[in-house]
C-alpha positions as CSV (number, residue, x, y, z in Angstrom):
1,X,21.7,74.8,-4.8
2,X,18.3,73.3,-4.3
3,X,19.5,70.4,-6.7
4,X,22.5,69.7,-4.6
5,X,20.2,69.5,-1.4
6,X,17.9,67.1,-3.2
7,X,20.8,64.9,-4.2
8,X,22.4,65.0,-0.6
9,X,18.8,64.1,0.9
10,X,18.5,61.3,-1.6
11,X,21.9,60.1,-0.8
12,X,21.0,60.1,2.8
13,X,17.7,58.3,2.4
14,X,19.2,55.3,0.2
15,X,21.4,54.0,2.9
16,X,18.5,54.3,5.4
17,X,16.3,52.3,3.1
18,X,19.0,49.8,2.3
19,X,19.3,49.2,6.1
20,X,15.5,48.2,6.4
21,X,15.1,44.4,6.5
22,X,13.3,43.1,3.7
23,X,9.9,41.7,4.4
24,X,10.0,37.9,5.3
25,X,7.9,35.7,3.2
26,X,5.0,34.5,5.5
27,X,5.0,30.6,5.7
28,X,1.4,29.2,4.9
29,X,0.1,25.8,5.3
30,X,-3.2,25.3,3.7
31,X,-5.4,22.9,5.6
32,X,-6.2,19.8,3.8
33,X,-9.5,19.2,2.0
34,X,-11.0,16.2,4.0
35,X,-12.9,13.7,1.7
36,X,-15.2,10.9,2.3
37,X,-13.3,7.8,2.6
38,X,-12.4,6.3,-0.7
39,X,-11.8,2.8,0.9
40,X,-15.3,1.6,1.2
41,X,-14.8,-1.2,-1.2
42,X,-12.1,-2.6,0.8
43,X,-13.7,-2.3,4.1
44,X,-14.7,-6.2,4.1
45,X,-10.8,-6.9,4.3
46,X,-9.9,-4.8,7.2
47,X,-8.7,-7.0,10.1
48,X,-7.0,-10.4,10.4
49,X,-7.6,-13.3,7.8
50,X,-6.3,-16.8,8.1
51,X,-5.9,-19.3,5.3
52,X,-4.9,-23.1,4.9
53,X,-4.5,-23.8,1.3
54,X,-5.9,-27.2,0.3
55,X,-3.0,-28.1,-1.9
56,X,0.8,-27.4,-2.2
57,X,3.2,-27.0,0.7
58,X,2.1,-27.2,4.6
59,X,1.5,-23.7,5.0
60,X,-0.8,-21.3,6.7
61,X,-1.3,-17.6,5.7
62,X,-2.2,-14.7,8.0
63,X,-3.1,-11.5,6.3
64,X,-3.6,-8.4,8.3
65,X,-5.2,-5.1,6.6
66,X,-5.3,-2.0,8.9
67,X,-6.4,1.5,8.4
68,X,-3.9,4.3,8.9
69,X,-4.8,7.5,10.8
70,X,-8.1,8.8,9.7
71,X,-8.3,6.0,7.2
72,X,-5.8,7.7,5.1
73,X,-4.1,4.4,3.8
74,X,-4.2,0.6,4.5
75,X,-1.2,-1.0,5.9
76,X,-1.0,-4.5,4.7
77,X,1.0,-7.5,6.2
78,X,1.0,-11.1,5.1
79,X,2.8,-13.7,7.4
80,X,3.3,-17.4,6.5
81,X,3.9,-20.3,8.8
82,X,5.5,-23.3,7.1
83,X,5.3,-26.9,8.6
84,X,4.7,-25.6,12.1
85,X,7.5,-23.2,12.3
86,X,7.0,-19.7,13.8
87,X,4.9,-17.2,11.7
88,X,7.2,-15.0,9.8
89,X,6.3,-11.8,7.6
90,X,6.1,-12.7,4.0
91,X,5.8,-9.0,2.8
92,X,4.6,-5.8,4.6
93,X,3.8,-2.3,3.3
94,X,1.0,0.1,2.5
95,X,-1.7,0.9,-0.2
96,X,-2.7,4.5,-0.8
97,X,-5.7,6.0,-2.6
98,X,-4.7,7.6,-6.0
99,X,-7.4,10.2,-6.7
100,X,-6.6,10.3,-10.5
101,X,-6.5,6.5,-11.1
102,X,-9.3,5.9,-8.4
103,X,-7.3,2.8,-7.3
104,X,-4.9,2.0,-4.4
105,X,-1.2,2.4,-5.3
106,X,1.0,0.1,-2.9
107,X,4.5,-0.9,-2.3
108,X,5.7,-3.7,0.1
109,X,8.9,-5.1,1.2
110,X,8.9,-8.8,0.2
111,X,10.7,-11.3,2.4
112,X,12.4,-8.5,4.7
113,X,16.1,-8.4,4.3
114,X,16.0,-9.9,0.8
115,X,15.9,-6.6,-1.1
116,X,12.9,-7.5,-2.9
117,X,9.8,-5.5,-3.3
118,X,6.2,-5.9,-4.7
119,X,4.4,-2.9,-6.1
120,X,1.2,-2.3,-8.1
121,X,-2.5,-1.3,-7.8
122,X,-5.4,-2.6,-5.9
123,X,-8.9,-2.0,-7.4
124,X,-12.5,-2.9,-7.0
125,X,-14.3,-4.8,-9.8
126,X,-17.9,-4.2,-10.6
127,X,-18.9,-7.4,-8.8
128,X,-17.2,-6.4,-5.5
129,X,-14.1,-8.4,-5.8
130,X,-10.7,-6.7,-5.1
131,X,-7.7,-7.2,-7.4
132,X,-4.3,-6.8,-6.5
133,X,-1.9,-6.6,-9.5
134,X,1.7,-7.2,-8.4
135,X,5.1,-6.6,-9.9
136,X,7.8,-8.3,-7.9
137,X,11.3,-7.0,-8.4
138,X,14.1,-9.1,-6.9
139,X,17.3,-7.6,-5.5
140,X,19.0,-8.7,-8.8
141,X,16.4,-6.7,-10.9
142,X,14.5,-9.8,-12.2
143,X,10.9,-9.3,-12.2
144,X,7.6,-11.3,-12.1
145,X,4.0,-10.7,-12.3
146,X,1.5,-11.9,-9.8
147,X,-2.4,-11.3,-9.3
148,X,-4.3,-11.8,-6.0
149,X,-8.2,-11.6,-6.0
150,X,-10.4,-11.3,-2.9
151,X,-14.1,-12.0,-3.2
152,X,-17.3,-12.7,-1.2
153,X,-19.3,-15.8,-1.9
154,X,-23.2,-15.8,-1.6
155,X,-22.8,-17.4,2.0
156,X,-20.7,-14.6,3.2
157,X,-17.4,-16.6,2.8
158,X,-14.4,-14.6,1.8
159,X,-12.2,-16.1,-0.8
160,X,-8.7,-15.3,-2.3
161,X,-6.5,-16.5,-5.1
162,X,-2.9,-16.3,-5.9
163,X,-2.0,-16.5,-9.5
164,X,1.4,-15.9,-11.4
165,X,1.8,-14.8,-15.2
166,X,3.1,-17.0,-17.6
167,X,3.3,-16.6,-21.3
168,X,0.1,-18.4,-21.9
169,X,-2.0,-16.4,-19.4
170,X,-2.3,-17.1,-15.5
171,X,-1.7,-20.1,-13.5
172,X,-2.1,-20.8,-9.7
173,X,0.9,-20.0,-7.6
174,X,0.9,-23.4,-6.1
175,X,-1.5,-26.2,-6.1
176,X,-4.8,-24.9,-4.6
177,X,-3.8,-21.3,-4.7
178,X,-6.6,-20.4,-7.3
179,X,-9.3,-20.8,-4.5
180,X,-8.5,-20.2,-0.9
181,X,-10.9,-19.8,1.9
182,X,-10.2,-16.9,4.3
183,X,-11.3,-17.1,7.9
184,X,-11.2,-14.9,11.0
185,X,-10.2,-17.9,13.0
186,X,-6.5,-18.8,13.1
187,X,-5.6,-22.0,11.4
188,X,-2.5,-24.2,12.0
189,X,-0.2,-26.1,9.9
190,X,-0.2,-30.1,10.5
191,X,3.1,-30.0,12.2
192,X,1.9,-27.7,14.9
193,X,-1.4,-29.5,15.7
């Protein structure tokens, strides 16, 4: 009899326990670890820069480097103006610190609407120059490699170069693109003067 009472009590207890809602997992969001800004080497680039290459096409270049919130990334836009036409976006995107490689990884849309993109890395050299290694992928899947370098001269002038990869090494993207002076003052193309 005692055994049947114990079995009956257990049978009554099981449905009651089965009706209890299972404990819900607690959502937990860990606070991020805030680090010192890893963008110190790139600081001299932040802001607007204007250039007028000395050779090649009648073009002016406007490069903008801006920090994202809490200096968490660099938003990078390059605009061009050819022959006095209105300034137009050449490419735009962002560069983000990669804690493993200690470089910036970036991706930009090139010639918006064309389906092309550039991706690659930016890194600081021992001499303080910044190198942007570029893999351009066009909408048809064809690819090209480019390299842009930014450096400071002894007098404080900032320079850039735009080079393309060829089988024998690197060559200027266009005449004069191997050494272009950058200025904080807007420049104009000859047709807009």
